[in-house]
C-alpha positions as CSV (number, residue, x, y, z in Angstrom):
1,M,58.3,-7.9,147.9
2,S,61.4,-10.2,147.5
3,E,61.1,-13.8,146.5
4,L,62.1,-14.8,150.0
5,E,59.4,-12.6,151.6
6,Q,56.8,-14.0,149.2
7,V,57.8,-17.6,150.2
8,I,57.6,-16.8,154.0
9,T,54.3,-15.0,153.6
10,W,52.9,-18.0,151.7
11,L,54.2,-20.5,154.2
12,R,52.4,-18.6,156.9
13,T,49.1,-19.4,155.2
14,Y,49.5,-23.1,156.0
15,E,46.8,-24.1,158.4
16,G,49.3,-25.9,160.6
17,H,51.5,-22.8,160.7
18,D,50.1,-21.8,164.1
19,I,52.4,-24.3,165.8
20,L,55.4,-22.2,164.7
21,K,56.1,-19.0,166.7
22,D,58.7,-17.5,164.4
23,W,60.6,-17.8,161.1
24,H,64.3,-17.3,160.7
25,V,66.4,-16.9,157.6
26,D,69.6,-18.8,157.1
27,Y,69.8,-20.0,160.7
28,T,67.9,-22.2,163.2
29,D,68.3,-22.7,166.8
30,Q,67.1,-25.3,169.2
31,V,64.1,-23.4,170.4
32,P,60.9,-25.5,169.9
33,S,58.2,-24.2,167.5
34,C,60.4,-22.3,165.1
35,G,60.8,-22.5,161.4
36,A,63.7,-21.5,159.2
37,V,64.1,-20.8,155.5
38,F,67.5,-21.4,153.9
39,P,67.5,-20.1,150.3
40,Q,69.4,-22.5,148.1
41,G,69.6,-20.5,144.9
42,L,68.2,-20.4,141.4
43,Q,68.6,-23.2,138.9
44,E,68.0,-22.7,135.2
45,I,66.2,-25.8,133.9
46,E,65.6,-24.9,130.3
47,R,66.1,-22.0,127.9
48,R,64.4,-21.4,124.6
49,T,64.9,-18.5,122.1
50,Y,62.1,-17.6,119.8
51,I,62.3,-16.2,116.3
52,T,61.1,-12.8,117.8
53,G,64.3,-12.7,119.9
54,A,62.4,-13.4,123.1
55,V,64.1,-15.8,125.5
56,C,61.9,-18.1,127.7
57,V,63.6,-19.8,130.7
58,T,62.3,-22.4,133.1
59,N,63.7,-21.7,136.5
60,Q,63.6,-23.5,139.8
61,S,64.1,-21.6,143.1
62,N,65.1,-23.9,145.9
63,F,64.7,-23.5,149.7
64,G,65.7,-25.7,152.6
65,L,63.0,-25.5,155.3
66,Y,63.8,-26.5,158.8
67,F,61.2,-27.0,161.6
68,T,62.2,-27.4,165.2
69,F,59.7,-29.1,167.5
70,A,59.7,-30.4,171.1
71,K,60.6,-34.0,171.3
72,S,62.1,-35.8,174.2
73,A,64.4,-38.8,173.7
74,G,62.3,-42.0,173.4
75,D,59.1,-40.0,172.9
76,D,57.4,-42.0,170.1
77,E,54.1,-40.1,170.5
78,G,55.8,-36.7,170.0
79,A,57.8,-38.1,167.1
80,K,54.6,-39.3,165.4
81,I,53.0,-35.9,165.9
82,N,56.0,-34.1,164.4
83,A,56.3,-36.5,161.5
84,D,52.6,-36.2,160.7
85,W,52.9,-32.4,160.7
86,V,55.8,-32.6,158.2
87,N,53.9,-35.0,156.0
88,D,50.7,-32.9,156.1
89,F,52.8,-29.8,155.2
90,Q,54.2,-31.5,152.1
91,H,50.6,-32.5,151.1
92,W,49.6,-28.8,151.6
93,V,52.3,-27.6,149.3
94,Q,51.2,-30.1,146.6
95,E,47.6,-29.0,147.0
96,Q,48.6,-25.3,146.8
97,S,50.5,-26.1,143.6
98,A,47.6,-27.9,142.1
99,H,45.3,-25.0,142.7
100,G,47.7,-22.4,141.4
101,L,48.3,-20.8,144.8
102,A,52.0,-21.1,145.2
103,P,54.2,-18.1,144.8
104,N,55.1,-17.4,141.1
105,F,58.3,-15.5,140.4
106,G,57.8,-15.7,136.6
107,D,55.2,-15.0,134.0
108,A,51.8,-14.7,135.7
109,E,49.9,-16.6,133.0
110,E,52.2,-19.6,133.3
111,P,51.6,-22.2,136.1
112,V,54.2,-22.7,138.9
113,I,55.0,-26.2,140.2
114,A,55.7,-26.2,143.9
115,R,57.2,-29.3,145.5
116,A,58.0,-30.0,149.1
117,Q,59.8,-33.3,149.3
118,N,62.2,-35.4,151.3
119,G,60.8,-34.5,154.7
120,V,63.1,-36.0,157.2
121,L,64.3,-35.9,160.8
122,Y,67.5,-33.8,160.5
123,E,68.7,-33.7,164.0
124,A,67.5,-34.7,167.5
125,E,69.0,-33.0,170.6
126,A,69.2,-34.5,174.1
127,E,67.7,-31.2,175.4
128,G,64.3,-32.2,174.0
129,T,64.1,-30.8,170.5
130,A,64.0,-32.3,167.0
131,T,64.7,-30.5,163.8
132,Y,63.0,-31.7,160.6
133,M,64.0,-30.7,157.1
134,V,62.0,-30.3,153.9
135,V,63.2,-29.3,150.5
136,L,60.9,-26.8,148.8
137,S,61.3,-26.1,145.1
138,L,59.3,-23.7,142.9
139,R,59.5,-24.2,139.2
140,Y,58.3,-21.4,137.0
141,T,58.6,-19.9,133.5
142,K,60.0,-16.4,132.8
143,T,60.1,-14.7,129.4
144,Y,62.5,-11.9,128.5
145,E,61.2,-10.0,125.5
146,S,63.7,-8.8,122.9
147,E,63.1,-5.1,123.9
148,D,64.3,-6.1,127.4
149,F,67.8,-6.5,126.0
150,A,68.1,-3.0,124.5
């Protein structure tokens, strides 16, 4: 299973996921109750080389998550429900990370740090939708043994 598929499968385990009808990759539309994942690439954070020749890297995979919900102009109650959902989702990611349940693309014995941060209203449409954005990052360690280079 690809990293992207692992992330989407994991996101679907969020208890509040039932509000979302579908997940898109690299696009979002203005249909309420849809989520979208925008992969933002891999960032190498740190690299260590051991005397054995093994190379250990700390990587971070980043994803932009977009959630489109119904929200009419001037609907403060709907806005509060949406904002609470986004905030609860970010807490869920933190809890999953603390319990070692976030996807790990690296060494199985090394913990992964998952962060969902900067949840914000990204766009509000007059047609009655609002799109919220959250930045998801997964930081993990991966070791390449010297025999991997042969």
